[in-house]
C-alpha positions as CSV (number, residue, x, y, z in Angstrom):
1,M,-0.1,-0.1,0.0
2,T,1.3,3.3,-0.8
3,K,2.4,5.5,2.2
4,K,0.4,8.8,2.2
5,R,1.4,11.9,3.9
6,S,-0.9,13.3,6.7
7,L,-2.6,16.6,6.0
8,R,-2.1,19.1,8.6
9,H,-5.1,21.2,8.9
10,T,-4.6,24.8,9.1
11,P,-7.2,27.6,9.3
12,A,-8.1,29.5,6.2
13,H,-6.1,32.5,5.3
14,T,-8.3,35.7,4.0
15,E,-7.2,38.8,2.6
16,N,-10.6,40.4,2.8
17,F,-12.1,39.1,6.0
18,P,-9.8,39.9,8.8
19,R,-10.4,38.7,12.1
20,R,-11.8,41.1,14.6
21,K,-9.7,42.0,17.7
22,S,-11.4,40.8,20.7
23,R,-9.2,43.5,22.8
24,P,-8.6,46.5,20.6
25,G,-7.0,48.4,23.3
26,K,-4.0,45.7,23.3
27,S,-1.5,45.6,20.3
28,S,2.1,44.8,19.8
29,R,4.7,47.9,20.2
30,G,4.9,49.7,17.1
31,R,2.1,47.7,15.3
32,K,-1.0,49.6,13.9
33,K,-4.2,48.4,15.5
34,T,-6.4,46.6,12.8
35,P,-9.6,48.6,12.6
36,P,-12.8,46.7,13.0
37,R,-14.2,45.3,10.3
38,P,-17.7,46.7,9.4
39,R,-20.5,44.3,9.4
40,M,-21.6,42.9,5.9
41,K,-24.5,44.8,4.4
42,P,-26.8,42.7,2.3
43,E,-27.0,44.2,-1.2
44,A,-27.4,43.0,-4.8
45,D,-26.2,44.4,-8.0
46,P,-29.2,45.6,-10.2
47,F,-28.1,43.2,-12.8
48,L,-29.1,40.3,-10.6
49,K,-32.7,41.4,-10.1
50,P,-34.2,39.4,-13.0
51,I,-32.2,36.4,-12.1
52,F,-33.3,36.5,-8.7
53,A,-36.9,36.8,-9.6
54,R,-36.5,33.4,-11.0
55,I,-35.7,31.9,-7.6
56,G,-38.2,29.4,-6.4
57,R,-39.7,26.0,-6.8
58,P,-40.9,25.0,-10.2
59,A,-44.8,24.5,-10.7
60,A,-45.6,20.9,-10.0
61,A,-46.0,18.9,-13.5
62,A,-46.4,15.4,-14.7
63,F,-42.7,13.9,-15.3
64,L,-41.9,13.8,-18.7
65,P,-38.5,12.1,-19.5
66,D,-35.9,14.1,-21.5
67,P,-35.0,12.8,-24.8
68,F,-31.6,11.7,-23.6
69,Q,-33.2,9.7,-20.9
70,T,-35.4,7.6,-23.5
71,E,-32.4,7.4,-25.8
72,A,-30.5,5.7,-23.1
73,L,-33.2,3.2,-22.2
74,E,-33.3,2.4,-25.8
75,A,-29.7,1.8,-25.8
76,I,-29.2,-0.2,-22.7
77,G,-31.9,-2.7,-24.1
78,K,-29.7,-3.5,-26.9
79,G,-26.2,-3.5,-25.6
80,D,-23.7,-1.3,-23.5
81,C,-24.5,2.2,-22.8
82,L,-22.3,5.4,-21.3
83,V,-24.4,8.1,-20.0
84,M,-22.8,11.3,-19.5
85,A,-25.0,14.1,-18.0
86,P,-24.9,16.7,-15.5
87,T,-25.6,15.9,-11.7
88,G,-29.2,16.2,-11.0
89,S,-30.5,15.8,-14.5
90,G,-32.0,12.4,-14.0
91,K,-29.4,9.6,-14.4
92,T,-30.9,7.8,-11.4
93,W,-34.3,7.5,-13.4
94,I,-32.6,5.9,-16.3
95,A,-31.0,3.3,-13.8
96,E,-34.5,2.6,-12.1
97,E,-36.1,2.3,-15.6
98,A,-33.5,-0.1,-16.8
99,I,-33.7,-2.1,-13.6
100,L,-37.6,-2.3,-14.0
101,S,-37.3,-3.4,-17.7
102,V,-34.9,-6.3,-16.5
103,F,-36.9,-7.2,-13.5
104,A,-40.2,-7.4,-15.7
105,R,-38.5,-10.1,-17.8
106,G,-37.4,-12.0,-14.8
107,G,-33.8,-10.9,-15.0
108,R,-31.4,-9.7,-12.3
109,T,-29.4,-6.5,-12.1
110,W,-26.2,-5.5,-10.1
111,Y,-26.0,-1.8,-9.2
112,A,-22.5,-0.9,-7.9
113,S,-21.4,2.1,-6.3
114,P,-18.2,3.6,-5.1
115,L,-19.3,4.4,-1.6
116,K,-21.0,2.3,1.3
117,A,-23.0,5.5,2.1
118,L,-24.3,5.7,-1.2
119,T,-25.1,1.8,-1.7
120,N,-27.0,2.0,1.7
121,A,-29.1,4.8,0.2
122,K,-29.7,3.3,-3.0
123,W,-30.5,-0.1,-1.1
124,V,-33.4,2.0,0.8
125,E,-34.7,3.7,-2.5
126,F,-34.8,0.7,-4.5
127,G,-36.8,-1.1,-1.8
128,R,-39.3,1.9,-1.8
129,R,-39.7,1.5,-5.7
130,F,-39.4,-2.3,-6.0
131,D,-40.4,-3.7,-2.5
132,P,-37.6,-4.7,-0.2
133,V,-38.1,-8.5,-0.8
134,N,-36.8,-7.8,-4.5
135,V,-33.7,-5.9,-3.2
136,G,-30.4,-7.2,-1.5
137,I,-27.4,-5.5,-0.6
138,V,-23.9,-6.8,-0.1
139,T,-21.1,-4.6,1.2
140,G,-18.0,-5.3,3.6
141,D,-20.5,-4.4,6.6
142,T,-23.9,-5.6,5.3
143,K,-25.2,-8.5,3.5
144,E,-28.8,-9.2,3.2
145,N,-31.3,-10.9,0.7
146,T,-28.2,-11.6,-1.8
147,D,-30.2,-13.8,-4.1
148,A,-32.8,-10.9,-4.8
149,P,-33.3,-10.0,-8.5
150,I,-32.1,-6.4,-7.6
151,L,-28.7,-6.5,-5.8
152,V,-26.8,-3.0,-4.9
153,G,-23.2,-3.2,-3.4
154,T,-19.7,-1.6,-3.6
155,T,-17.6,-2.0,-6.6
156,E,-15.2,-4.0,-4.7
157,I,-17.6,-6.7,-4.0
158,L,-18.8,-6.8,-7.6
159,R,-14.9,-7.3,-8.7
160,N,-14.6,-9.9,-6.0
161,Q,-17.6,-11.9,-7.3
162,L,-16.1,-11.8,-10.9
163,Y,-13.0,-13.3,-9.4
164,D,-15.2,-16.2,-7.9
165,A,-17.1,-16.6,-11.2
166,M,-14.0,-17.0,-13.2
167,H,-12.3,-19.4,-10.7
168,R,-15.5,-21.6,-10.6
169,G,-15.9,-21.3,-14.5
170,E,-19.5,-19.9,-14.0
171,N,-21.1,-17.1,-15.6
172,L,-22.3,-14.3,-13.2
173,N,-25.9,-14.7,-12.8
174,F,-26.9,-11.2,-13.9
175,D,-28.3,-9.5,-17.0
176,L,-27.4,-6.0,-16.2
177,V,-24.6,-4.3,-14.5
178,I,-24.9,-0.6,-13.5
179,L,-21.7,1.2,-12.4
180,D,-22.8,4.6,-10.7
181,E,-20.1,7.5,-10.7
182,A,-18.2,5.7,-13.5
183,H,-15.6,8.5,-13.6
184,F,-14.2,6.7,-10.5
185,L,-12.4,4.5,-13.4
186,G,-9.8,7.4,-13.3
187,D,-9.4,7.4,-9.5
188,R,-5.7,7.1,-8.6
189,D,-6.5,4.7,-5.8
190,R,-9.5,2.7,-6.7
191,G,-9.9,3.3,-10.6
192,V,-8.1,-0.2,-11.1
193,V,-11.5,-1.9,-9.6
194,W,-13.6,0.0,-12.3
195,E,-11.2,-1.2,-14.8
196,E,-11.0,-5.0,-13.7
197,I,-14.8,-5.0,-13.7
198,M,-15.1,-3.8,-17.4
199,I,-12.6,-6.3,-18.6
200,Y,-13.8,-9.3,-16.6
201,L,-17.5,-8.8,-17.1
202,P,-19.1,-11.3,-19.6
203,A,-20.2,-9.7,-22.7
204,R,-23.5,-11.5,-22.1
205,I,-24.4,-9.0,-19.4
206,N,-25.3,-5.4,-20.7
207,L,-23.2,-2.6,-18.8
208,L,-24.6,0.8,-18.0
209,L,-22.2,3.5,-17.0
210,L,-23.2,6.8,-15.3
211,S,-21.3,9.7,-14.9
212,A,-21.4,13.6,-14.9
213,T,-17.7,14.1,-15.5
214,I,-15.8,11.9,-18.0
215,G,-13.8,13.9,-20.6
216,N,-13.0,11.3,-23.0
217,G,-16.2,9.3,-23.1
218,D,-15.7,8.6,-26.8
219,Q,-12.4,6.8,-26.0
220,I,-13.9,4.8,-23.2
221,A,-16.8,3.7,-25.3
222,A,-14.4,2.8,-28.2
223,W,-12.3,0.6,-25.8
224,L,-15.3,-1.1,-24.4
225,T,-16.7,-1.9,-27.7
226,G,-13.3,-3.5,-28.8
227,I,-12.9,-5.7,-25.7
228,R,-16.5,-6.5,-25.2
229,G,-17.3,-7.1,-28.8
230,K,-20.5,-5.3,-28.7
231,P,-21.3,-1.5,-29.4
232,C,-21.1,0.8,-26.4
233,R,-23.4,3.6,-27.1
234,I,-22.7,7.3,-25.8
235,I,-25.6,9.2,-24.8
236,R,-24.6,12.7,-23.9
237,E,-26.5,15.5,-22.4
238,E,-24.7,18.9,-22.0
239,R,-27.7,21.0,-20.6
240,R,-28.0,21.4,-16.8
241,P,-31.6,20.7,-16.0
242,V,-31.4,23.5,-13.5
243,P,-29.2,26.7,-14.9
244,L,-26.2,27.9,-12.9
245,H,-25.4,31.3,-12.2
246,P,-22.0,32.2,-10.8
247,L,-22.1,35.0,-8.1
248,F,-19.3,37.0,-6.5
249,L,-19.7,38.0,-2.8
250,H,-17.8,41.1,-2.2
251,P,-16.3,41.5,1.4
252,S,-19.1,44.6,2.0
253,G,-21.8,42.2,1.5
254,R,-22.8,43.2,-2.0
255,L,-23.8,40.2,-4.4
256,M,-22.7,40.8,-8.1
257,P,-22.3,38.5,-11.1
258,L,-18.9,36.8,-11.3
259,V,-18.9,37.0,-15.1
260,E,-20.2,38.7,-18.0
261,G,-19.8,36.7,-21.1
262,N,-16.3,35.0,-20.9
263,R,-14.9,37.8,-18.7
264,L,-15.0,38.8,-15.2
265,Y,-17.8,41.2,-14.5
266,G,-16.4,44.7,-14.5
267,K,-16.8,45.6,-10.9
268,V,-15.2,42.0,-9.9
269,A,-12.3,42.5,-12.5
270,D,-11.8,45.9,-10.9
271,F,-11.7,44.1,-7.3
272,V,-9.2,41.6,-8.6
273,S,-6.9,44.5,-10.2
274,R,-6.9,46.2,-6.7
275,P,-3.5,46.3,-4.9
276,V,-3.6,44.5,-1.6
277,H,-1.6,46.3,1.0
278,G,0.0,44.6,4.0
279,R,0.1,41.0,5.3
280,P,-3.6,39.3,5.3
281,E,-5.0,38.5,8.8
282,R,-5.5,34.6,9.7
283,G,-8.9,33.5,10.4
284,L,-12.0,32.0,9.0
285,P,-14.4,34.5,7.2
286,P,-17.7,35.6,8.9
287,F,-20.0,32.9,7.9
288,G,-22.9,33.9,10.0
289,E,-23.0,37.3,8.0
290,I,-22.4,35.4,4.7
291,L,-25.5,33.0,5.4
292,E,-27.4,36.2,6.3
293,V,-26.7,37.7,3.1
294,L,-27.5,34.7,1.0
295,G,-30.6,34.3,3.2
296,R,-31.8,37.9,2.4
297,F,-31.9,36.9,-1.2
298,R,-33.4,33.5,-0.9
299,L,-30.2,31.6,-1.9
300,L,-30.3,29.1,0.9
301,P,-29.8,26.3,1.5
302,A,-26.1,26.0,0.8
303,I,-23.1,23.9,0.7
304,V,-19.8,25.6,1.7
305,F,-16.7,23.7,0.6
306,L,-13.9,24.2,2.8
307,K,-10.3,22.9,2.8
308,S,-10.2,20.8,5.9
309,R,-12.3,19.0,8.6
310,A,-11.0,21.8,11.3
311,E,-12.3,24.5,9.1
312,C,-15.8,22.9,8.7
313,D,-15.9,22.5,12.6
314,S,-14.7,25.8,13.3
315,A,-17.1,27.4,10.9
316,L,-20.0,26.5,13.2
317,A,-19.1,28.8,15.8
318,A,-19.3,31.8,13.6
319,C,-23.1,31.0,12.9
320,R,-25.3,32.8,15.2
321,P,-28.5,31.3,16.6
322,M,-31.5,32.1,14.0
323,E,-33.9,34.8,15.4
324,D,-36.6,33.4,13.2
325,A,-35.9,29.7,12.6
326,G,-39.1,29.1,10.6
327,P,-41.6,26.1,11.4
328,E,-39.9,24.8,14.6
329,G,-42.7,22.0,14.7
330,D,-41.4,20.3,11.5
331,F,-37.7,20.8,12.3
332,A,-38.0,19.5,15.7
333,A,-40.0,16.4,14.8
334,D,-37.6,15.5,12.0
335,L,-34.5,16.0,14.2
336,E,-36.3,13.8,17.2
337,E,-37.0,11.3,14.6
338,Q,-33.4,10.8,13.5
339,L,-32.2,11.0,17.3
340,A,-34.6,8.1,18.2
341,A,-32.9,6.1,15.5
342,F,-29.4,7.0,16.7
343,P,-29.7,7.6,20.6
344,Y,-25.9,8.2,20.8
345,L,-25.9,11.1,18.8
346,A,-28.1,12.9,21.3
347,S,-25.0,14.0,23.0
348,H,-23.0,15.0,19.7
349,R,-21.0,18.2,20.3
350,Q,-22.3,19.9,17.4
351,L,-25.9,19.3,17.9
352,K,-26.3,22.7,19.5
353,E,-25.4,24.4,16.3
354,L,-27.8,22.1,14.3
355,R,-30.7,23.0,16.4
356,T,-30.2,26.7,17.2
357,A,-28.3,27.8,13.9
358,R,-29.6,25.3,11.4
359,V,-26.0,24.5,10.1
360,A,-24.0,21.5,10.4
361,A,-20.4,20.1,9.4
362,H,-20.3,17.2,7.1
363,H,-16.8,15.4,6.6
364,G,-14.7,12.3,6.8
365,G,-13.8,12.9,10.6
366,Q,-17.4,12.5,11.8
367,L,-19.3,9.4,12.6
368,P,-21.2,7.9,9.7
369,A,-24.7,8.0,11.6
370,W,-23.9,11.9,12.2
371,K,-23.4,12.4,8.6
372,F,-26.5,10.3,7.7
373,L,-28.5,12.7,10.3
374,V,-27.0,15.7,8.2
375,E,-27.9,14.4,5.0
376,Q,-31.5,13.4,5.9
377,M,-32.1,16.8,7.4
378,M,-30.8,18.5,4.3
379,K,-32.9,16.5,2.2
380,R,-35.8,17.6,4.0
381,G,-35.1,21.3,3.8
382,R,-34.4,21.7,7.6
383,L,-30.8,23.3,7.3
384,R,-29.5,26.6,6.0
385,A,-26.3,25.3,5.0
386,I,-23.5,22.6,5.7
387,F,-19.7,22.9,5.8
388,A,-18.3,20.2,3.9
389,T,-14.8,18.8,2.5
390,S,-15.0,18.0,-1.2
391,T,-15.7,14.3,-0.4
392,V,-19.4,15.4,-0.1
393,A,-19.2,16.4,-4.0
394,A,-19.2,12.8,-5.1
395,G,-22.2,10.5,-4.6
396,V,-24.0,12.2,-1.8
397,N,-27.5,13.6,-3.0
398,F,-29.1,16.2,-1.0
399,P,-30.4,19.5,-2.3
400,A,-28.7,23.1,-2.3
401,R,-29.7,26.1,-4.0
402,T,-26.1,27.5,-3.6
403,I,-22.6,26.3,-3.7
404,I,-20.0,28.5,-1.9
405,L,-16.6,28.2,-2.8
406,L,-13.8,29.9,-0.9
407,N,-10.8,28.2,-2.3
408,S,-9.9,27.7,-5.7
409,D,-7.7,24.6,-4.9
410,L,-7.9,21.3,-3.4
411,F,-5.9,18.7,-1.5
412,N,-5.4,16.0,-4.0
413,G,-3.9,13.4,-1.5
414,R,-0.3,14.6,-1.8
415,D,-0.6,18.6,-1.9
416,F,-2.9,21.4,-2.8
417,A,-3.4,21.7,-6.4
418,P,-5.7,24.2,-8.4
419,L,-9.1,22.7,-8.8
420,T,-9.4,20.5,-12.0
421,G,-12.5,20.6,-14.5
422,T,-13.7,17.4,-13.0
423,E,-13.6,18.7,-9.4
424,F,-15.1,21.8,-10.1
425,H,-18.2,20.1,-12.0
426,Q,-18.6,17.8,-9.3
427,M,-19.1,20.5,-6.6
428,T,-21.1,22.7,-8.9
429,G,-23.3,19.8,-9.8
430,R,-24.8,20.2,-6.3
431,A,-26.3,23.5,-7.1
432,G,-30.1,23.4,-7.9
433,R,-31.9,20.3,-8.1
434,R,-34.2,19.2,-10.8
435,G,-37.9,19.6,-9.6
436,Q,-36.8,21.6,-6.6
437,D,-35.2,24.8,-8.0
438,R,-35.7,26.7,-11.0
439,V,-32.1,28.2,-10.8
440,G,-29.1,27.2,-8.9
441,F,-26.1,29.6,-7.9
442,L,-22.4,29.3,-7.3
443,A,-21.1,31.8,-4.8
444,V,-17.5,32.6,-5.0
445,V,-16.1,34.4,-1.7
446,P,-12.6,36.3,-2.0
447,G,-9.7,35.2,-0.2
448,R,-6.0,34.4,0.1
449,F,-6.6,30.9,-1.5
450,M,-9.2,32.1,-4.3
451,D,-8.0,32.8,-7.6
452,L,-11.0,34.3,-9.5
453,I,-9.1,34.1,-12.9
454,H,-9.0,30.2,-12.5
455,V,-12.7,29.9,-11.5
456,R,-13.7,31.9,-14.5
457,K,-11.8,29.5,-16.5
458,L,-13.2,26.5,-14.9
459,L,-16.7,27.6,-15.9
460,M,-15.9,27.0,-19.4
461,K,-13.5,23.8,-18.8
462,K,-14.7,20.4,-19.6
463,P,-13.8,17.4,-17.3
464,E,-10.6,16.0,-17.6
465,A,-9.8,12.8,-19.6
466,I,-9.8,9.6,-17.7
467,E,-6.4,7.9,-17.6
468,S,-6.1,3.9,-16.9
469,R,-5.2,3.4,-13.2
470,I,-4.6,-0.4,-13.5
471,R,-1.7,-1.9,-11.8
472,S,-0.7,-5.2,-10.3
473,D,-0.9,-6.1,-6.7
474,F,-0.5,-9.4,-4.7
475,S,-4.1,-9.8,-4.2
476,M,-4.8,-9.4,-7.9
477,V,-2.2,-11.5,-9.0
478,L,-3.3,-14.4,-6.7
479,N,-7.1,-14.0,-7.7
480,L,-6.1,-14.0,-11.3
481,L,-4.0,-17.1,-11.1
482,L,-7.0,-18.9,-9.5
483,S,-8.5,-19.1,-13.1
484,Q,-5.6,-18.0,-15.6
485,T,-2.3,-18.8,-16.7
486,P,0.4,-16.0,-17.1
487,E,-0.1,-16.0,-20.8
488,G,-3.8,-15.5,-20.1
489,I,-3.0,-12.8,-17.7
490,R,-1.0,-11.1,-20.4
491,E,-3.9,-11.4,-22.6
492,I,-6.2,-9.7,-20.0
493,F,-3.5,-6.8,-19.9
494,A,-3.5,-6.4,-23.5
495,R,-7.3,-5.7,-23.2
496,S,-6.8,-3.0,-20.6
497,L,-7.7,0.7,-21.1
498,A,-3.9,1.4,-20.3
499,S,-3.0,-0.7,-23.4
500,Y,-5.6,0.8,-25.4
501,Q,-4.4,4.4,-24.5
502,R,-0.7,3.5,-25.2
503,L,-1.5,2.0,-28.5
504,H,-3.7,5.0,-29.7
505,E,-1.4,7.4,-27.9
506,E,-4.3,9.4,-26.6
507,T,-2.6,10.6,-23.5
508,G,-0.3,12.9,-25.7
509,R,2.9,11.7,-24.0
510,S,5.4,8.9,-24.0
511,G,5.2,6.6,-21.0
512,A,1.6,6.1,-21.0
513,P,-0.1,4.4,-18.2
514,G,0.4,0.6,-18.4
515,T,3.4,0.4,-20.4
516,D,4.9,-2.0,-18.0
517,L,2.0,-3.7,-16.6
518,W,3.4,-7.1,-17.6
519,S,6.7,-6.7,-16.2
520,D,5.3,-5.5,-13.1
521,F,3.3,-8.5,-13.0
522,Q,6.1,-10.7,-13.5
523,R,8.0,-9.1,-10.6
524,H,4.9,-9.8,-8.3
525,L,4.6,-13.3,-9.6
526,E,8.5,-14.0,-8.8
527,F,8.0,-12.7,-5.4
528,L,5.0,-15.1,-4.9
529,K,7.2,-18.1,-6.2
530,E,10.0,-17.0,-3.6
531,E,7.5,-17.0,-0.9
532,G,5.7,-20.4,-1.6
533,F,2.4,-19.2,-2.7
534,V,3.2,-19.9,-6.3
535,D,4.7,-23.2,-7.6
536,G,7.4,-23.6,-10.4
537,S,4.6,-24.3,-12.9
538,D,2.9,-20.9,-12.2
539,R,0.2,-22.5,-10.3
540,L,-1.0,-21.5,-6.8
541,T,0.4,-23.7,-4.1
542,E,-2.2,-24.8,-1.1
543,N,-1.0,-21.6,0.5
544,G,-1.7,-19.5,-2.5
545,M,-5.2,-21.1,-2.8
546,W,-6.4,-20.0,0.7
547,A,-4.2,-16.7,0.6
548,S,-6.1,-15.6,-2.5
549,K,-9.3,-15.2,-0.4
550,L,-7.7,-12.4,1.8
551,R,-8.8,-9.7,-0.7
552,L,-7.0,-7.2,1.3
553,D,-4.5,-4.4,1.1
554,Q,-1.7,-6.4,2.8
555,P,-2.7,-10.2,1.8
556,L,0.8,-11.5,2.2
557,L,1.4,-10.1,5.7
558,I,-1.8,-11.6,7.1
559,A,-1.0,-14.9,5.2
560,E,2.5,-14.9,7.0
561,C,0.6,-14.4,10.1
562,L,-1.4,-17.5,9.5
563,R,1.3,-19.7,8.0
564,K,3.5,-19.2,11.2
565,D,0.4,-19.5,13.6
566,I,1.3,-16.2,15.5
567,L,-2.4,-14.7,15.6
568,P,-4.2,-15.2,19.0
569,R,-6.2,-18.2,19.1
570,D,-8.6,-17.9,21.8
571,D,-9.2,-14.2,22.6
572,A,-11.5,-12.4,20.0
573,G,-10.8,-9.1,21.2
574,L,-7.0,-9.6,21.0
575,L,-7.4,-10.8,17.7
576,A,-9.0,-7.8,16.3
577,A,-6.3,-5.8,18.0
578,A,-3.7,-7.7,16.2
579,I,-5.2,-7.0,12.9
580,A,-5.8,-3.4,13.3
581,P,-2.3,-2.3,12.6
582,F,-2.4,-3.9,9.1
583,V,-5.5,-1.7,8.0
584,Y,-4.1,1.6,9.1
585,D,-2.5,3.2,6.1
586,G,-1.5,6.7,7.4
587,D,1.8,7.7,8.7
588,Q,0.7,9.1,12.1
589,D,2.4,7.3,15.1
590,L,0.2,8.3,18.0
591,L,1.9,8.2,21.5
592,V,1.1,5.2,23.3
593,I,2.4,4.3,26.8
594,R,3.3,0.5,26.7
595,R,3.3,0.0,30.4
596,G,-0.4,1.1,30.5
597,L,-1.6,-1.5,28.1
598,P,-2.3,-5.4,29.0
599,R,0.7,-7.5,28.8
600,R,-1.1,-9.9,26.5
601,L,-1.6,-7.2,23.8
602,T,2.0,-5.9,24.0
603,R,3.3,-9.6,23.6
604,T,1.0,-10.3,20.7
605,Y,2.1,-7.0,18.9
606,D,5.7,-7.8,19.6
607,R,5.4,-11.4,18.7
608,I,3.8,-10.3,15.3
609,T,6.3,-7.5,14.4
610,R,9.3,-9.7,15.0
611,S,7.9,-12.6,12.9
612,L,7.3,-10.5,10.0
613,A,10.5,-8.4,10.0
614,G,11.8,-10.9,7.4
615,L,9.0,-10.7,5.0
616,L,8.8,-6.8,5.2
617,G,12.4,-6.7,4.7
618,R,12.1,-8.7,1.6
619,L,9.1,-6.8,0.5
620,E,11.0,-3.6,0.9
621,A,14.1,-4.8,-1.1
622,G,12.0,-6.1,-3.9
623,G,10.7,-2.5,-4.3
624,F,7.1,-3.0,-3.0
625,P,5.4,-0.6,-0.7
626,V,5.2,-1.3,2.8
627,S,3.5,0.6,5.9
628,P,4.8,0.8,9.3
629,L,2.9,-1.5,11.9
630,F,2.1,1.1,14.6
631,L,1.1,-0.1,18.2
632,W,-1.6,2.4,18.7
633,P,-4.3,1.1,16.3
634,A,-4.1,-2.1,18.1
635,A,-4.5,-0.5,21.6
636,V,-7.5,1.6,20.6
637,I,-9.2,-1.5,19.0
638,H,-8.4,-3.8,22.0
639,E,-9.9,-1.3,24.2
640,W,-13.1,-0.9,21.9
641,A,-13.4,-4.7,21.7
642,A,-13.5,-5.1,25.2
643,G,-16.5,-2.7,25.7
644,G,-14.5,0.5,26.3
645,D,-16.5,3.7,26.0
646,W,-16.2,5.4,22.6
647,D,-15.9,8.8,23.9
648,R,-13.0,8.1,26.2
649,I,-11.2,6.0,23.8
650,I,-10.9,8.7,21.0
651,E,-10.2,11.5,23.5
652,K,-7.2,9.3,24.7
653,A,-6.0,8.6,21.4
654,G,-6.5,12.0,20.1
655,I,-8.2,10.9,16.9
656,A,-11.6,12.0,15.1
657,D,-14.6,10.1,15.4
658,G,-14.7,9.2,11.5
659,D,-11.1,8.1,11.8
660,M,-11.9,5.6,14.6
661,A,-14.9,4.6,12.9
662,M,-13.0,3.9,9.7
663,L,-10.4,2.0,11.5
664,V,-13.0,-0.1,13.0
665,M,-14.8,-0.7,9.7
666,R,-11.8,-1.8,7.8
667,T,-10.5,-4.0,10.8
668,A,-14.0,-5.5,10.5
669,D,-13.5,-6.0,6.8
670,N,-10.2,-7.7,7.3
671,L,-11.7,-9.9,10.0
672,R,-14.5,-10.9,7.6
673,Q,-11.8,-12.0,5.1
674,I,-10.1,-14.1,7.7
675,A,-13.4,-15.5,8.5
676,S,-13.9,-16.7,5.2
677,L,-11.0,-19.3,5.6
678,R,-13.5,-21.9,7.3
679,E,-11.9,-24.8,5.7
680,T,-8.3,-24.3,5.9
681,H,-8.1,-22.2,9.3
682,P,-11.5,-23.0,11.0
683,Q,-10.4,-22.0,14.5
684,T,-9.0,-18.6,13.4
685,A,-12.0,-18.2,11.2
686,A,-14.4,-18.7,13.9
687,L,-12.5,-16.5,16.4
688,A,-12.3,-13.7,13.4
689,A,-16.2,-13.9,13.0
690,E,-16.7,-13.4,16.8
691,A,-14.2,-10.6,16.7
692,R,-15.8,-8.7,14.2
693,G,-19.2,-8.9,16.0
694,A,-17.4,-7.5,19.0
695,I,-16.3,-4.3,17.2
696,L,-19.3,-3.7,15.0
697,R,-21.7,-1.8,17.5
698,E,-23.1,1.5,18.0
699,P,-21.9,4.3,17.0
700,V,-19.9,2.7,14.2
701,V,-23.1,0.7,12.8
702,F,-26.1,2.5,12.3
703,L,-28.1,0.9,9.6
């Protein structure tokens, strides 16, 4: 697994919204006092009057599908189809009607999404539409009604089912596969899974791809047509169902158009050209005042995109309680309904701001249940705004009239880089929802990290082209060797998007992705031979057979633990703790006082790390990525498995709710894989199932 650098969250820096001095009488010697910033005064440029006049909900009318929707249904009935249409334009309607068509004929559909939260939402939605008895779900956390004619799940699970079908020589028992958010094909970390599905999926099964942001759809469709031997029709819709109007919020509180034609609006251009004197003060913008301005002109609810989790949480404090909160009865009833479902959240530290200011933060550092509650309240129109990181831009479906941008760059997993066309369109796609708004808005707030020229260009920029992300790893090689010879695997790589792009030189540069796929596979194969998972005839050994079921990030390390019989045998909590260091892929080594930990835990941890030292050294010498095995994940999971208090654990560890929840869920997923080894390791498999049950409890599990 690739080691990732931690993102250090720092407060936003803004040129035009300096922090007020709480003690104006105190200042450093010789330093001029910063004058108090005047409050924002809600005003609007006269040019916006006719646009604001259109704000509101469209009149109720009978639903009539757009031409692109009917064309897509016709296409998927005959073959494969790639639908590229803006967010909110009705791609889900296409999916549901396609499912209905297959269901009516007695067929089966697999609906795959990139996110567990989105998968859970679709499970509920499809249950309402098609009756729960006809809908099943399969993720790493949930497995119900898997023989149903309509199955929803994550893409990784679908890929694994294809591995199993190829191994058994069976045909996947489905007639239609739908890949939602298909632009994940280009995701740096997970795109390989999408590509594998497209390569392995039998041509008999029609494939429906849905996305709002694919820049090279013609190329993707041509590649699919070539490898699947059947046409992949492209259905393209450029028009947004709800027009987007870009706005500029001046520090004074005046709203004005951001652009005029292809240029910045005159007054905005004047603002950009104005020289800035002195060093900008640190601090977040006055979000309470910003929401008041937007509320005055009926531009709420809004999604405010911020750089970090810390900024999202800090923004709540700037939002004052509402004087006129609207229909308290409806709000209170909806909130109490959610809290009744998730009692743990009744003491959530951000519940006060949600109640009084009707705002909430939504990011990966929070509990899944809290994010679900926020999404439900937003969907029902009970919130004025949510403060979110960019992760909310993909896959989460709730309405916002306005999207607020304070930064024109984004953390991409390595560093901060200017927003791409794809990222920008994912964000702005949340502004205005079909059937709920006549117009949607993008409000740009100036600041130190806001490049208005770049945003202007993004308004005209198309999503970037997708490049293949396929690569070899030990799990892939083990699973392909279940059913393929190396020569067969070479043919599979020849059918990859990477090979297609290289041959057609569509990437526009030498050294296109995938040029060394085969040599990288051979490197993995030779290492597996040296470690005894593959024999001299390129077939899996007995160890290789059961190790292939460990579809994990670090299958060889877990397999080595099993081969050396160094995992706990009779303590489920201790087994969960022993697995936790393998699932943490960050580089943060939290302080743990060893003498305060149970002796059994530290002895188990030391035994595992000593026993794996040789394999880790050989992996590193072979050029394979390795991650450190920290003690702290074992410590927190051990305490949690023993029934420890959630709040006390995260306070001691100094980690966020969401990070702790992710550690628990990933540990549970690894335990699930180990539990599948019932035939070869029955005792450990049974203990893994018990350990998984010990850690999957509230507040981690909420559905």
